[in-house]
VMD Tcl script that draws the C-alpha trace (Angstrom):
set ca {
  {-0.86 26.43 3.51}
  {-4.53 25.70 4.27}
  {-5.59 22.14 3.90}
  {-8.57 20.83 2.02}
  {-11.74 19.93 3.90}
  {-11.55 16.38 5.27}
  {-13.39 13.61 3.46}
  {-16.35 12.17 5.35}
  {-17.73 9.29 3.29}
  {-17.62 5.71 4.53}
  {-15.83 3.02 2.58}
  {-18.22 0.81 0.65}
  {-17.84 -2.96 1.14}
  {-17.07 -3.43 -2.57}
  {-14.29 -0.81 -2.51}
  {-12.83 -2.17 0.73}
  {-12.80 -5.80 -0.44}
  {-11.34 -4.88 -3.85}
  {-8.55 -2.86 -2.22}
  {-7.65 -5.66 0.20}
  {-7.61 -8.32 -2.53}
  {-5.50 -6.18 -4.88}
  {-2.95 -5.36 -2.17}
  {-2.82 -8.95 -0.91}
  {-2.14 -10.19 -4.45}
  {0.75 -7.76 -4.84}
  {3.00 -9.34 -2.20}
  {3.45 -12.76 -3.84}
  {3.79 -11.06 -7.24}
  {6.54 -8.83 -5.90}
  {8.34 -11.72 -4.24}
  {8.17 -13.79 -7.45}
  {9.43 -10.91 -9.60}
  {12.58 -10.19 -7.59}
  {13.44 -13.89 -7.85}
  {14.01 -13.52 -11.62}
  {15.26 -9.91 -11.93}
  {16.89 -7.19 -9.78}
  {14.38 -5.19 -7.70}
  {15.37 -1.83 -9.19}
  {14.68 -3.13 -12.70}
  {11.37 -4.59 -11.50}
  {10.22 -1.21 -10.24}
  {11.57 0.68 -13.25}
  {9.73 -1.53 -15.75}
  {6.60 -1.51 -13.62}
  {6.61 2.29 -13.25}
  {7.24 2.93 -16.96}
  {4.52 0.51 -18.07}
  {2.12 1.82 -15.42}
  {2.74 5.44 -16.40}
  {1.93 4.74 -20.05}
  {-1.28 2.87 -19.21}
  {-2.44 5.32 -16.54}
  {-1.87 8.46 -18.62}
  {-3.76 6.87 -21.51}
  {-6.68 6.23 -19.13}
  {-6.45 9.75 -17.71}
  {-6.48 11.21 -21.23}
  {-9.35 8.97 -22.37}
  {-11.46 9.95 -19.35}
  {-10.34 13.60 -19.61}
  {-9.54 13.74 -15.94}
  {-8.28 17.15 -14.75}
  {-4.83 17.67 -13.26}
  {-4.47 19.06 -9.73}
  {-4.61 22.87 -9.49}
  {-1.14 24.45 -9.91}
  {-1.03 25.32 -6.23}
  {-1.48 21.67 -5.26}
  {0.61 19.95 -7.94}
  {3.64 19.78 -5.66}
  {1.50 18.01 -3.06}
  {0.63 15.36 -5.65}
  {4.33 14.96 -6.51}
  {5.31 14.55 -2.85}
  {2.47 12.10 -2.11}
  {3.24 10.15 -5.27}
  {6.96 9.86 -4.52}
  {6.23 8.64 -1.01}
  {3.49 6.15 -1.90}
  {5.05 4.84 -5.10}
  {8.79 5.52 -5.07}
  {9.66 5.19 -1.39}
  {7.22 2.39 -0.60}
  {7.99 0.09 -3.51}
  {11.70 0.73 -4.07}
  {12.47 -0.06 -0.44}
  {9.94 -2.90 -0.22}
  {11.21 -4.73 -3.30}
  {14.83 -4.29 -2.27}
  {13.94 -5.96 1.03}
  {12.14 -8.79 -0.77}
  {15.23 -9.38 -2.89}
  {17.48 -9.41 0.19}
  {15.88 -12.05 2.35}
  {12.70 -10.59 3.83}
  {9.78 -12.86 2.98}
  {6.54 -11.63 1.46}
  {4.76 -12.71 4.65}
  {7.01 -10.74 6.99}
  {6.87 -7.73 4.65}
  {3.07 -7.80 4.67}
  {3.17 -7.97 8.50}
  {5.23 -4.79 8.76}
  {3.26 -2.89 6.10}
  {0.05 -3.99 7.86}
  {1.04 -1.82 10.82}
  {0.03 1.12 8.62}
  {-3.12 1.93 10.70}
  {-1.12 2.25 13.92}
  {1.69 4.25 12.29}
  {-0.77 6.53 10.49}
  {-2.61 7.23 13.73}
  {0.68 7.97 15.54}
  {1.86 10.34 12.80}
  {-1.47 12.17 12.77}
  {-1.44 12.51 16.56}
  {2.08 14.01 16.51}
  {1.71 16.07 13.33}
  {-1.85 17.36 13.74}
  {-4.61 17.79 16.33}
  {-5.99 14.33 15.51}
  {-7.25 12.30 18.45}
  {-8.67 8.80 18.24}
  {-12.29 8.26 19.20}
  {-13.16 5.33 21.51}
  {-14.30 3.26 18.53}
  {-11.18 4.28 16.62}
  {-9.03 2.94 19.45}
  {-11.00 -0.32 19.46}
  {-10.54 -0.63 15.68}
  {-6.78 -0.07 16.04}
  {-6.54 -2.68 18.79}
  {-8.49 -5.23 16.74}
  {-6.41 -4.41 13.66}
  {-3.12 -4.86 15.50}
  {-4.36 -8.15 16.97}
  {-5.41 -9.33 13.49}
  {-1.94 -8.62 12.11}
  {-0.13 -10.39 14.94}
  {-2.41 -13.44 14.92}
  {-2.39 -13.85 11.12}
  {1.38 -13.51 10.92}
  {2.40 -15.57 13.95}
  {3.46 -18.56 11.78}
  {5.51 -16.23 9.56}
  {7.20 -14.62 12.58}
  {8.14 -18.03 13.98}
  {9.60 -19.17 10.66}
  {11.34 -15.97 9.51}
  {13.86 -14.13 11.68}
  {15.15 -11.74 8.99}
  {16.83 -8.71 10.60}
  {19.18 -5.90 9.71}
  {19.07 -3.55 6.73}
  {16.41 -5.48 4.74}
  {14.02 -5.24 7.69}
  {14.79 -1.53 8.09}
  {14.07 -1.14 4.38}
  {10.52 -2.48 4.87}
  {9.99 -0.05 7.76}
  {11.01 2.83 5.47}
  {8.54 1.51 2.89}
  {5.83 1.57 5.57}
  {6.66 5.17 6.50}
  {6.50 6.17 2.83}
  {3.02 4.68 2.53}
  {1.78 6.29 5.75}
  {3.20 9.78 5.14}
  {2.14 9.70 1.48}
  {-1.46 8.78 2.31}
  {-1.62 11.52 4.94}
  {-0.23 14.01 2.41}
  {-2.91 12.99 -0.06}
  {-5.71 13.11 2.50}
  {-4.73 16.58 3.73}
  {-3.96 18.33 0.44}
  {-5.46 16.47 -2.52}
  {-9.17 16.22 -1.77}
  {-11.06 16.30 -5.06}
  {-8.14 15.11 -7.21}
  {-9.00 11.86 -9.00}
  {-7.10 8.84 -7.60}
  {-6.04 7.75 -11.11}
  {-4.35 11.13 -11.59}
  {-2.60 10.86 -8.23}
  {-1.32 7.38 -9.09}
  {-0.24 8.46 -12.60}
  {1.73 11.39 -11.17}
  {3.23 9.13 -8.50}
  {4.60 6.47 -10.84}
  {5.83 9.08 -13.33}
  {7.85 11.16 -10.86}
  {9.27 7.95 -9.33}
  {10.69 6.69 -12.65}
  {14.01 8.62 -12.45}
  {14.71 7.27 -8.96}
  {13.96 3.72 -10.07}
  {16.20 4.28 -13.09}
  {19.15 5.33 -10.93}
  {18.70 2.28 -8.70}
  {18.42 -0.05 -11.70}
  {21.51 1.49 -13.35}
  {23.83 0.86 -10.41}
  {22.29 -2.36 -9.15}
  {24.04 -5.70 -9.77}
  {22.28 -8.71 -11.20}
  {20.48 -9.62 -14.40}
  {17.22 -11.12 -15.62}
  {17.21 -14.92 -15.46}
  {13.83 -15.55 -17.09}
  {12.54 -12.80 -19.43}
  {9.16 -14.42 -20.32}
  {8.31 -14.90 -16.64}
  {9.64 -11.44 -15.80}
  {7.47 -9.71 -18.40}
  {4.40 -11.67 -17.33}
  {4.96 -10.66 -13.71}
  {5.48 -6.99 -14.66}
  {2.18 -7.03 -16.57}
  {0.41 -8.60 -13.59}
  {1.87 -5.99 -11.22}
  {0.77 -3.15 -13.47}
  {-2.80 -4.46 -13.35}
  {-3.01 -5.57 -9.71}
  {-0.60 -3.19 -7.98}
  {-0.25 0.06 -9.94}
  {-3.70 0.35 -11.52}
  {-5.41 -1.83 -8.93}
  {-4.08 -1.64 -5.38}
  {-2.53 1.82 -5.22}
  {-5.35 3.50 -7.17}
  {-7.99 1.74 -5.08}
  {-6.21 2.75 -1.88}
  {-5.98 6.33 -3.14}
  {-9.74 6.15 -3.69}
  {-10.21 4.94 -0.11}
  {-8.11 7.83 1.21}
  {-10.07 10.28 -0.96}
  {-13.37 8.99 0.42}
  {-12.59 8.50 4.10}
  {-9.17 9.98 4.91}
  {-5.80 8.34 5.50}
  {-6.56 7.11 9.02}
  {-9.89 5.41 8.20}
  {-8.53 3.90 4.97}
  {-5.41 2.53 6.69}
  {-7.46 0.08 8.79}
  {-7.85 -2.07 5.66}
  {-4.23 -3.17 6.10}
  {-5.21 -5.07 9.24}
  {-6.81 -7.79 7.12}
  {-4.31 -7.87 4.22}
  {-1.78 -10.39 5.68}
  {-4.52 -12.93 6.47}
  {-6.08 -12.36 3.04}
  {-2.71 -12.97 1.37}
  {-2.46 -16.30 3.21}
  {-6.01 -17.17 2.16}
  {-5.19 -16.42 -1.49}
  {-2.08 -18.61 -1.22}
  {-4.31 -21.43 0.07}
  {-6.79 -21.00 -2.79}
  {-4.31 -20.40 -5.61}
  {-1.17 -22.25 -4.52}
  {-2.53 -25.00 -2.32}
  {-0.63 -23.84 0.76}
  {-1.90 -24.89 4.17}
  {-4.66 -22.74 5.69}
  {-3.75 -22.06 9.30}
  {-6.25 -21.39 12.06}
  {-4.23 -18.21 12.63}
  {-5.28 -17.05 9.16}
  {-8.97 -17.61 9.89}
  {-8.78 -15.80 13.25}
  {-6.79 -12.99 11.61}
  {-9.46 -12.50 8.96}
  {-12.20 -12.40 11.61}
  {-10.30 -9.88 13.75}
  {-9.34 -7.76 10.73}
  {-12.90 -7.72 9.43}
  {-14.10 -6.74 12.90}
  {-11.60 -3.86 12.94}
  {-12.93 -2.64 9.60}
  {-16.54 -2.89 10.77}
  {-15.82 -0.99 13.99}
  {-13.97 1.69 12.01}
  {-16.87 1.94 9.55}
  {-19.34 2.43 12.41}
  {-17.29 5.28 13.91}
  {-19.23 8.44 13.15}
  {-16.66 10.83 14.60}
  {-14.61 12.86 12.15}
  {-11.19 14.19 13.00}
  {-10.55 17.48 11.21}
  {-7.10 16.60 9.96}
  {-7.37 13.04 8.73}
}
mol new
graphics top color blue
foreach p $ca { graphics top sphere $p radius 0.5 }
foreach p [lrange $ca 0 end-1] q [lrange $ca 1 end] { graphics top cylinder $p $q radius 0.2 }
display resetview
C-alpha cells in the first residue's frame, strides 16, 4: 500500500515543551495510581473516560474520520501507542519497576525508532541526526544515572517496559507513514477506544482491589487530562508535523524533566545529573530541529 507523503514541518518550541511536560507528568501519576488499584483497572478506567471525553471533543469540533482505506492503520497505530504501551508500562510499574527506570527505558524511543526505520525502510540518518541521537542518548543516561544506581529491577517487569517502548515506537512510525492529514485527536480517540476491550480482559482476570477510591478517581481524572488528552495527543501532533523519527527526540529530555518536576512539586533533591541531562536533551532537540534533511519514510 502506498504511504502518505512525509511531513516536513519543524516542531514549534511551544508544542515541544508542552509535549515533554505532559509526558513527564504522566510517569509519577501512573506510579501513584497503581499503588492504590490494579494496573489493568487503571488503564480500563482511563481508556473509558478518555474515550468519552475525546469523542465529545471530536464531535464538537466536527473532525473527520480517517478515509475507509486508512481506518485500519489508525486502529493498528492506536492499539500500539495506547494499548501496548500503557498496559505493559503500568503492569511493570505495579510489579516493581520505578517510574524513573521506566522513563529511562521509554526515553530510548529516538534510538529505537531510528533503528526500526533503518531496518524497515530506506531511512538513513543525516550527520546532524546522528549527533542529535548521540546527545539524546547521553541525556538519558546522565539524567537517569542516580535511578540506575538505586534501582536494579530485572526480569519480566523490565521486559514489560521494553515491550511498551516497542509499542510506542512502532505505533508512531505507523502513524507517520499512513495517517498524514488525520487529526491527532481522532487518532488518540480511536486508539483508546479500540484498546478498551484488551484493558477489560486484563482487569477482569487481574488480582487485587482498589484501596483508596477517592484518590484513585482523582488520579484517573488527572491521567485523562495529562496523559490521554495531553501527552499522547500532543505527541501524535508532533508525529503529524515532523514524522516519527524527528518527534521521538523529545523523549531524550523527558526523564530529566520528570526529575525537575519532582523537585518543584514534591521537594525532591535536584541532582546535577538532572541539570546536565536537561542541557544535553535540549541540545539534542535543537540539533534535530536544525536538521534540514528529510528522509522519505519517516
